[in-house]
N, C-alpha and C positions, 0 to 999 in steps of 0.2 A: 590415332585411330587404327592404324595398321597393327600396332602392338596389341590392342584390345582384340582385334579380329583374329590375330595369330594365337593369342591366349585362349580364346573361345574355341577356335578350330582345333588346337592341340588338345585341349581338355575333352572335346567331343570325341576325337579320335582315340584318346586314351580310354574313355568309357566303352567305346565299341570294341577295341582290340582286347580289352580285358574281359569282355563278355558280360559286362554289367547291363548293357542295353543293346538292342539291335539297331541297325542303321535306320530302318523305317520308323521306329519309335522316337528317334532323336532328331529327325530332320526338321519337323515343324517347330519344336522348341528352340532349336538353334537359329532358324530363320527369324523367328520372332525376336529373339534376344539380340541378334546382330542388327536387325532393322530398327529395333527400339533404341539401341545405343547410337546408331547413326543419326536418327532423328533428334535424339536428345542432344547430341554433339552439335548438330546443325543449328539448334536453337540458340546456342551461345556464340555462333559466328557473327561477324558484323552483318547486320541486315537480317539476322535470323528471326523467324517467327516465334512468338511466345507460345503459340498453340502446339508447337513441336515438343515443348516440355511435357505437356500432358500425354500426348500420343506416344512419344518416345519412352517416357517413364512407364506408361501402361504396357506397351509391347515388351520392353526389356524385362520388367518384373514378371509379366505373364510367362515369357519365355524361360526366365530363370526358375520360376516355380515349377513349370512343366518339366524342365530338365531335371530338377531335383525329384519331382514326383515320379518320373519315369525311371530314374536311376537308383535312388535311395529308398523311396517309399512306394514300390510298385504294388504292394498288396493292399494299400489303403483305398477304400471306396470313395468315389467322388461325393457321395452324400455326406461324408464326414468332413471333408476339407473345403466345401464350397465357400465358407466364410473367408477363406484366404483371398479369394478373388474380390470380395468386398474390400478387404484390406488394401489390395493393390489399387483399386479405384480411389480409395481414400488417400493413399500416399501420393498417387499421381495428381489428384486434385489439389492437395496441399502444396505440392511442389510447384504446380502451375500458379497457384495463388501467391506463393512467395516470389516467383519470378515476375509476376505482374506488378508487385509493389504493395505498399501499405494500404492504399485505398481499397484493395481487394481482399484484405485480410479477413474481414468479417464475412464477405460474400462467398469466398472460395476456401480459405484455410479452415475456418470454423466448421463448415459442413464436412470437409475432408477429415478433420479430427473426429467429428461425431461419427462418421462412417467407420473409421478405424476402431473406435471404442465399441460401436455396435457389433462389428465383425468379431472382435475379441470375445465379447459376451456370447454371440452366437456360436463361436468355435468351442467355447467352454461347454455349451449345451450339446452340440453335435458330437463332440468326442466323449461325452458322458463324464466329464470331470465334475460337472454339477448334475446330480441325478434327479433333481426335482424338475417338474415340467416348466417350460418357459412361460406358459400361460399363467401358472400359479405365481411365479415370481413377478411377472408383469403386473398382475392384479394387485399385488402387495406393494410394489415399489414404484408405481407410475408417478406419484407426486415428485419424485426426484427429477423428473423431466422439467416440471414447472420451476423447481428450484434452480436447475442449471440454466434454463432460459432467462430467469431473472438475474442470475449472476452474470451471464453474458451481456445482457442489456446494460447492467450497471457498469461493467468493465469497459465494454466498447463504447457505450454512450458517453461516459466521462472522458474516454480517450479521444473521441471525436470532437467533443467540446473544447478540450485542450488544444487540439490541432487547429480547430477553426479560430480560436483566439490568437494563437501564435501566428497564423497566416495572415489574418486580417489586421491585427494590432488594434489601435483605436480608430474606429471608422469616423470619418468626418461627417458632420451633419449634412444631410441632403436638404438644401434650401427649399425645394419644392414640397417637402413634407412638413415644414414648419408652418404654424398658423400664420395667416396673412398679416395680423397686427404685429407680429414679431418681425416679419420680413420688412414691413413698412418702416418700423422703428429703426431697424438696422440700416436700411437704405437711406433714411433721412439723416441719421448720424454720420454716415459715410459721405453724404453730399454736403453736409454742414462742414465737415472737416476739409473737404476739397475746396470749398469757396473761401475759407479763411486764409 
């Protein structure tokens, strides 16, 4: 942890001493980056909270992006790069879902990946890589969402059934659920066997 802090601190000082950024512009990104790395690191300590994965990843990535934005991309307007913050949220949510385990894959990782994909699409439109309006593209391609949801249900639905079958194995019959005539027959045959 100390080595990471020294690396970030040295890199920050290098950016300031070379005149790439001013001290005032770099303080908040560095504080976010160091705080995020510390929280992320604490999540993996014994007894660490899983929620620190999301918070730490979010703060670290926000600080790293802000640092790059202040130093390398200072002329870029925030209205152009706003989808990057969606990407940060998607990555942090996916990392949190991976940390929580397989049972949270569908509820956390899948939305995280969807947010990442949406942010990349929005970034393509906001940077004018795609020059058609987003509304026109959305009207033409909206059925893809239904196809993707169907594919997710097929994939994760069969995955869950397989997991349920391997966990439960062959369940024994619950005698209370059997019809009474079957239960009586079984109980008579067992009592007959006991008396002989």
